C-alpha positions as CSV (number, residue, x, y, z in Angstrom):
1,X,12.7,201.7,139.2
2,X,8.9,202.0,138.4
3,X,6.6,199.4,139.8
4,X,2.9,198.8,140.2
5,X,1.3,198.7,143.6
6,X,-2.2,198.2,144.9
7,X,-2.9,200.8,147.5
8,X,-5.7,201.4,149.9
9,X,-6.0,205.2,150.2
10,X,-6.3,206.3,153.8
11,X,-5.2,210.0,153.7
12,X,-5.7,213.1,151.7
13,X,-4.3,216.3,153.2
14,X,-5.6,219.8,152.7
15,X,-4.2,221.2,149.5
16,X,-1.3,223.7,149.7
17,X,0.3,225.9,147.0
18,X,3.6,224.9,145.5
19,X,6.0,226.9,143.3
20,X,6.7,224.0,141.1
21,X,3.3,222.2,141.0
22,X,0.7,225.0,141.6
23,X,-1.2,223.2,144.4
24,X,-0.5,219.8,145.9
25,X,-2.2,217.1,148.0
26,X,-0.2,214.7,150.0
27,X,-1.8,211.2,149.7
28,X,-0.9,208.2,151.9
29,X,-2.1,204.6,152.0
30,X,-1.3,201.0,152.7
31,X,-0.1,198.6,150.1
32,X,-1.3,195.0,149.7
33,X,2.0,194.0,151.4
34,X,1.1,195.9,154.5
35,X,3.5,198.8,153.9
36,X,2.8,202.5,154.3
37,X,3.3,204.6,151.1
38,X,3.2,208.3,150.5
39,X,2.4,209.6,147.0
40,X,3.9,213.0,146.3
41,X,3.4,215.2,144.4
42,X,-0.2,214.8,143.4
43,X,-2.0,217.8,141.7
44,X,-5.2,216.1,142.6
45,X,-7.7,218.6,141.2
46,X,-6.0,218.5,137.8
47,X,-6.2,214.7,137.6
48,X,-8.6,213.3,135.0
49,X,-11.9,212.5,136.6
50,X,-11.4,208.8,136.3
51,X,-8.1,209.0,138.2
52,X,-9.5,211.0,141.2
53,X,-9.7,208.8,144.3
54,X,-11.5,209.0,147.6
55,X,-10.4,207.9,151.0
56,X,-10.8,204.1,151.3
57,X,-10.6,203.6,147.6
58,X,-8.4,200.6,146.5
59,X,-6.4,201.7,143.5
60,X,-3.5,200.4,141.4
61,X,-0.7,202.9,140.6
62,X,2.6,202.8,138.9
63,X,5.1,204.5,141.3
64,X,8.8,205.0,141.8
65,X,10.9,205.8,144.9
66,X,11.6,209.4,145.6
67,X,15.4,209.3,145.8
68,X,15.6,212.8,147.1
69,X,13.5,211.9,150.1
70,X,15.1,209.9,152.9
71,X,11.7,208.8,154.3
72,X,11.3,205.2,153.1
73,X,7.5,205.5,152.5
74,X,7.9,208.4,149.9
75,X,7.1,207.6,146.3
76,X,6.1,209.6,143.3
77,X,3.3,208.7,140.8
78,X,4.5,207.5,137.4
79,X,1.2,207.2,135.6
80,X,-2.6,207.3,136.1
81,X,-4.3,205.8,139.1
82,X,-6.6,202.9,138.3
83,X,-9.7,202.5,140.5
84,X,-10.3,198.9,141.7
85,X,-13.1,199.3,144.3
86,X,-14.2,201.2,147.3
87,X,-13.9,199.7,150.7
88,X,-17.3,200.3,152.5
89,X,-18.4,200.5,156.1
90,X,-20.4,197.3,156.3
91,X,-20.3,195.2,159.5
92,X,-19.0,198.1,161.6
93,X,-16.1,198.9,159.2
94,X,-14.9,195.2,159.3
95,X,-13.0,195.2,156.0
96,X,-11.5,198.6,156.6
97,X,-10.2,197.5,160.0
98,X,-8.8,194.3,158.5
99,X,-7.0,196.2,155.8
100,X,-5.6,198.8,158.1
101,X,-5.4,197.8,161.8
102,X,-4.4,194.2,160.9
103,X,-1.9,195.3,158.3
104,X,0.3,197.9,160.0
105,X,1.5,198.6,163.5
106,X,-0.8,200.6,165.7
107,X,1.3,202.8,168.1
108,X,0.1,203.7,171.5
109,X,3.3,205.3,172.9
110,X,4.3,208.6,171.4
111,X,7.9,208.3,172.6
112,X,8.3,205.0,170.8
113,X,7.0,206.4,167.6
114,X,9.3,209.4,167.7
115,X,12.2,207.1,168.4
116,X,11.3,205.0,165.3
117,X,11.1,208.2,163.2
118,X,14.9,208.6,163.7
119,X,17.7,206.8,161.9
120,X,17.8,204.0,160.8
121,X,14.0,203.4,160.5
122,X,12.9,207.0,159.6
123,X,9.2,206.0,160.2
124,X,7.1,208.9,158.8
125,X,3.6,207.4,158.6
126,X,1.8,205.5,161.3
127,X,-1.5,204.7,163.0
128,X,-1.8,206.0,166.5
129,X,-4.4,205.0,169.1
130,X,-4.8,207.6,171.9
131,X,-5.6,206.4,175.4
132,X,-7.9,209.4,175.9
133,X,-8.7,212.5,173.8
134,X,-8.8,215.4,176.1
135,X,-9.6,218.4,173.9
136,X,-10.1,219.6,170.4
137,X,-9.0,223.3,170.0
138,X,-8.8,225.8,167.2
139,X,-6.4,228.8,167.0
140,X,-6.4,231.7,164.6
141,X,-3.4,231.9,162.3
142,X,-2.0,234.7,160.2
143,X,-2.1,234.2,156.4
144,X,1.3,232.8,155.2
145,X,0.5,231.8,151.7
146,X,2.2,234.3,149.4
147,X,-0.3,236.7,147.8
148,X,1.5,236.7,144.4
149,X,1.6,233.0,144.5
150,X,-2.2,232.9,145.2
151,X,-2.8,235.1,142.1
152,X,-0.8,232.7,140.0
153,X,-2.9,229.8,141.3
154,X,-6.0,231.7,140.2
155,X,-4.6,231.9,136.7
156,X,-3.8,228.3,136.4
157,X,-6.7,226.7,138.3
158,X,-8.9,224.7,135.9
159,X,-12.2,226.2,134.9
160,X,-14.2,223.6,136.8
161,X,-12.6,224.2,140.2
162,X,-12.1,227.1,142.5
163,X,-8.7,227.9,144.0
164,X,-8.3,226.4,147.4
165,X,-8.6,228.8,150.3
166,X,-6.1,229.1,153.1
167,X,-7.8,228.3,156.4
168,X,-7.7,231.1,158.9
169,X,-7.5,228.6,161.8
170,X,-5.4,225.7,162.9
171,X,-7.2,222.7,164.4
172,X,-5.5,220.6,167.1
173,X,-6.2,217.5,169.2
174,X,-4.9,217.2,172.7
175,X,-4.7,213.6,173.9
176,X,-2.9,211.1,176.2
177,X,-0.9,208.1,175.1
178,X,-0.5,204.9,177.1
179,X,2.1,206.5,179.5
180,X,-0.3,209.4,180.2
181,X,1.9,211.7,178.3
182,X,-0.1,214.7,177.0
183,X,0.4,215.4,173.3
184,X,-0.9,218.3,171.2
185,X,-0.9,217.8,167.4
186,X,-2.3,219.8,164.5
187,X,-4.7,218.1,162.1
188,X,-4.3,218.7,158.3
189,X,-7.0,216.4,156.9
190,X,-8.7,217.6,153.7
191,X,-12.1,216.9,155.3
192,X,-11.5,219.4,158.1
193,X,-11.0,222.1,155.5
194,X,-14.0,221.1,153.5
195,X,-16.2,221.1,156.6
196,X,-14.9,224.5,157.7
197,X,-15.5,226.1,154.3
198,X,-19.1,225.0,154.2
199,X,-19.8,227.5,157.0
200,X,-17.0,230.1,156.3
201,X,-19.4,233.0,156.3
202,X,-19.7,232.6,160.1
203,X,-16.2,231.8,161.4
204,X,-17.3,230.9,164.9
205,X,-20.0,228.5,163.6
206,X,-17.5,227.0,161.2
207,X,-15.0,226.2,163.9
208,X,-17.7,224.8,166.2
209,X,-19.0,222.6,163.4
210,X,-15.5,221.1,163.0
211,X,-15.2,220.6,166.7
212,X,-18.6,219.0,166.9
213,X,-17.6,216.4,164.3
214,X,-14.0,215.7,165.3
215,X,-14.4,215.9,169.1
216,X,-18.0,215.3,170.2
217,X,-18.6,212.7,167.5
218,X,-15.3,211.1,166.6
219,X,-13.6,211.4,170.0
220,X,-16.6,210.8,172.2
221,X,-18.7,208.3,170.2
222,X,-16.2,206.4,167.9
223,X,-13.2,204.2,168.3
224,X,-10.9,206.9,167.2
225,X,-7.4,206.4,165.8
226,X,-5.1,208.9,164.1
227,X,-3.2,208.7,160.9
228,X,0.1,210.5,161.7
229,X,2.7,211.7,159.2
230,X,5.7,214.0,159.0
231,X,6.9,216.6,156.5
232,X,10.4,216.2,154.9
233,X,11.3,219.7,156.1
234,X,10.7,219.1,159.8
235,X,11.2,215.4,160.1
236,X,14.8,215.7,161.5
237,X,14.4,219.1,163.0
238,X,11.3,218.9,165.3
239,X,11.3,217.2,168.7
240,X,8.0,215.7,167.6
241,X,7.7,215.9,163.8
242,X,4.3,214.3,163.5
243,X,1.0,215.9,162.3
244,X,-2.4,214.3,162.3
245,X,-3.0,213.8,158.6
246,X,-6.3,211.9,158.9
247,X,-8.6,210.1,161.3
248,X,-10.0,206.5,161.4
249,X,-13.2,206.4,163.3
250,X,-15.2,203.1,163.2
251,X,-18.1,202.6,165.6
252,X,-17.0,201.7,169.1
253,X,-18.0,198.1,169.9
254,X,-16.8,196.6,173.2
255,X,-16.4,193.0,171.9
256,X,-15.2,194.0,168.4
257,X,-12.9,191.5,166.8
258,X,-10.7,192.3,163.8
259,X,-11.3,190.1,160.8
260,X,-8.5,189.0,158.5
261,X,-9.5,189.5,154.9
262,X,-7.6,189.0,151.6
263,X,-6.5,192.3,149.9
């Protein structure tokens, strides 16, 4: 059944090639009812310009449940996205905090989150607040995107955009939860890829630029939370199926109070 939902966009992952849809971006957000929602598939760079959304845009979209996906948050778009307004960073991100941290559960225990990801809840999207961020690392990876598929993407990529490049590195956070358990998770946020590609002619510099932003700025100077998500393929197979699909990094204020605001 198709239905309209107002959604605050919180996540856009780095594009990946798809046999069926050319290239895809997984998008996630929080509805006005305080429910997580995953929009998939989205061929983002093929959307009409008016339908392209940014992180922290409030949009209205017609969606329907993906019946082939057991994860309760998964829906597919059934029409264009309508922009309502952008949620800004005024007053130390007060409205963003109200619409995110006051709307959904903030996990601090990775074991609890993994337990909730299993039947019957099948939680596959969450906010996670680490107790301490220990490291931010990058590791080289072998190309795994099919070359023939990449050539096909070149053929079908719109004239006003360049085909997305596969990143030669994986970026990962190492952090502690409230039980002092050490966790290492890969981050797949679109903004990581965009920052890396700005400096791609010097791979070492590109990696250090990403680390400077995500570790020395976000982890050291901000009140960092992670947006976590799973893939359908690995949700029930992996011991810890979660990836970091985005970050939430308001200024760190010792006496900060969350403000309840209407959607």
